C-alpha positions as CSV (number, residue, x, y, z in Angstrom):
1,X,-17.7,13.1,-7.9
2,X,-16.6,11.7,-11.7
3,X,-19.7,9.9,-13.0
4,X,-19.6,7.9,-16.4
5,X,-21.1,4.9,-17.9
6,X,-18.0,3.8,-20.1
7,X,-15.7,0.9,-19.6
8,X,-13.5,3.4,-17.3
9,X,-16.1,3.7,-14.9
10,X,-16.6,0.0,-14.5
11,X,-13.3,-0.6,-14.2
12,X,-12.8,2.3,-11.4
13,X,-15.3,0.4,-9.7
14,X,-13.9,-2.9,-9.5
15,X,-10.5,-0.9,-8.5
16,X,-12.3,0.6,-5.4
17,X,-13.7,-2.7,-4.4
18,X,-10.0,-3.8,-4.3
19,X,-9.2,-1.3,-2.3
20,X,-11.7,-2.2,0.4
21,X,-10.2,-5.5,0.4
22,X,-6.8,-4.3,1.7
23,X,-7.2,-2.6,5.3
24,X,-3.3,-4.0,7.3
25,X,-1.4,-2.1,5.1
26,X,1.7,-1.2,6.4
27,X,3.5,1.6,4.9
28,X,7.7,1.1,5.4
29,X,9.9,-2.1,4.7
30,X,12.0,-4.3,6.8
31,X,15.5,-4.7,7.5
32,X,17.5,-7.6,9.4
33,X,20.2,-6.3,11.6
34,X,22.7,-8.4,13.7
35,X,23.3,-7.5,17.4
36,X,25.1,-9.4,19.9
37,X,25.1,-12.3,17.3
38,X,21.2,-12.2,17.0
39,X,19.2,-11.5,14.2
40,X,16.4,-8.8,14.9
41,X,13.7,-7.7,12.0
42,X,12.8,-3.8,12.0
43,X,10.1,-1.6,10.1
44,X,11.6,1.1,8.6
45,X,9.9,4.1,7.7
46,X,9.8,7.6,7.3
47,X,7.5,9.8,9.6
48,X,8.0,13.7,8.9
49,X,10.6,13.3,6.7
50,X,12.3,11.5,9.4
51,X,13.3,7.9,8.8
52,X,11.9,5.9,12.1
53,X,13.0,2.2,12.8
54,X,10.5,0.3,15.3
55,X,11.3,-3.6,16.5
56,X,9.3,-6.3,15.4
57,X,9.2,-9.4,17.4
58,X,8.9,-13.3,15.4
59,X,5.5,-12.9,17.2
60,X,4.6,-10.2,15.0
61,X,6.7,-10.3,12.0
62,X,4.4,-12.5,9.5
63,X,1.8,-10.0,10.0
64,X,3.9,-7.1,9.6
65,X,5.1,-8.5,6.3
66,X,1.7,-9.2,5.2
67,X,0.9,-5.7,5.7
68,X,4.0,-4.2,3.6
69,X,2.9,-6.6,0.8
70,X,0.0,-5.3,0.9
71,X,0.6,-2.0,1.3
72,X,2.5,-2.0,-2.5
73,X,-0.7,-3.4,-3.9
74,X,-2.6,-0.3,-2.4
75,X,0.2,1.5,-4.1
76,X,-0.2,0.1,-7.0
77,X,-4.3,0.3,-6.8
78,X,-3.9,3.7,-6.3
79,X,-2.2,4.7,-9.0
80,X,-4.5,2.9,-11.5
81,X,-7.0,4.4,-9.8
82,X,-6.3,7.6,-10.7
83,X,-4.8,7.0,-14.4
84,X,-8.9,5.5,-14.8
85,X,-10.1,9.0,-13.4
86,X,-7.8,11.0,-15.7
87,X,-9.6,8.7,-18.7
88,X,-13.2,9.3,-17.5
89,X,-12.1,13.0,-17.6
90,X,-10.3,12.6,-20.5
91,X,-13.8,10.8,-22.0
92,X,-16.4,13.8,-20.6
93,X,-14.5,16.3,-22.1
């Protein structure tokens, strides 16, 4: 475990707290396909190296959209956390 009283450690704790706010994230992207004149929304995602598409009903569309958006935020926060962890290690050397 990385420990430090630096500004980096404070930033690290802030990022960790923010990560805890995002619990409904969904890995994938949404796209619309027209079938027999009807527009249908699908979630596309990679599972074990294979692309999978899941139909998303209008009832669940808003929730899935939010989940996909949250996933992008979570990815960015994890990247920031990684950068801060590296800075903490460098600071302790």
